[in-house]
C-alpha positions as CSV (number, residue, x, y, z in Angstrom):
1,M,-24.5,18.8,-15.6
2,L,-24.0,22.5,-16.0
3,V,-23.0,24.3,-19.2
4,L,-22.0,27.9,-18.7
5,G,-23.8,27.7,-15.3
6,V,-27.0,26.5,-16.9
7,P,-28.3,23.0,-16.4
8,S,-27.9,21.0,-19.7
9,R,-29.9,17.9,-20.6
10,F,-27.4,16.7,-23.1
11,M,-25.0,13.8,-22.4
12,D,-21.7,14.8,-20.8
13,L,-18.9,13.3,-23.0
14,N,-16.8,13.0,-19.8
15,E,-19.2,10.2,-18.9
16,V,-18.2,8.2,-22.0
17,D,-15.4,5.7,-21.2
18,P,-13.2,5.8,-24.4
19,R,-11.8,2.4,-23.7
20,E,-15.2,0.8,-23.4
21,L,-16.3,2.5,-26.6
22,Q,-13.2,1.2,-28.4
23,R,-13.8,-2.3,-27.0
24,S,-17.4,-2.3,-28.2
25,V,-16.5,-1.0,-31.7
26,R,-13.7,-3.5,-32.0
27,F,-16.0,-6.3,-31.0
28,A,-18.6,-5.3,-33.6
29,L,-16.0,-5.1,-36.3
30,D,-14.5,-8.4,-35.2
31,L,-17.9,-10.0,-35.7
32,V,-18.1,-8.5,-39.2
33,A,-14.6,-9.7,-40.0
34,A,-15.4,-13.3,-38.7
35,H,-18.5,-13.3,-40.9
36,R,-16.4,-12.2,-43.9
37,I,-13.8,-14.9,-43.2
38,A,-16.4,-17.6,-42.9
39,K,-17.8,-16.5,-46.3
40,G,-14.3,-16.6,-47.8
41,L,-14.2,-12.9,-48.4
42,V,-11.2,-10.6,-48.3
43,I,-10.5,-8.3,-45.4
44,D,-8.6,-5.0,-46.0
45,Q,-7.0,-4.2,-42.6
46,E,-6.3,-0.6,-43.5
47,R,-9.9,0.0,-44.5
48,V,-11.2,-1.7,-41.3
49,T,-8.9,0.5,-39.2
50,A,-10.1,3.6,-41.0
51,L,-13.7,2.5,-40.5
52,R,-13.2,1.9,-36.8
53,E,-11.7,5.3,-36.3
54,S,-14.4,7.0,-38.2
55,L,-17.1,5.0,-36.3
56,E,-15.6,6.0,-33.0
57,E,-15.5,9.7,-33.9
58,R,-19.1,9.6,-35.2
59,L,-20.3,7.8,-32.0
60,V,-18.7,10.4,-29.8
61,A,-20.3,13.2,-31.9
62,A,-23.7,11.5,-31.6
63,F,-23.3,11.0,-27.9
64,S,-22.9,14.8,-27.5
65,E,-26.3,15.3,-29.2
66,I,-28.2,12.8,-27.0
67,D,-30.8,14.5,-24.8
68,I,-30.7,12.7,-21.5
69,G,-33.6,14.6,-20.0
70,P,-36.9,12.9,-19.1
71,M,-39.2,11.9,-22.0
72,P,-42.1,14.3,-22.4
73,W,-45.6,13.0,-21.7
74,S,-47.8,12.9,-24.8
C-alpha cells in the first residue's frame, strides 16, 4: 500500500469489509444479550445499539493503527 507515494506498513481500511465487521460485532453483542436473558437481566435496546455503533467506530479506528509489517527479530 502506498501513502503519498511512500510504502505504508499500516492496515488499509479499504481492506476491511464493513458488512463482515458489523456481522462480527452483532454476533458478539447477541452472545452478551443471550447471556443477560438467560440470567433474567434487562436489555436496553437503545443502549445496545449505541454500544454497537461505538464499538464499530473504535474498531475501524484501531484497524487504521495496526502495523501490518513484518515483526522485528529480537
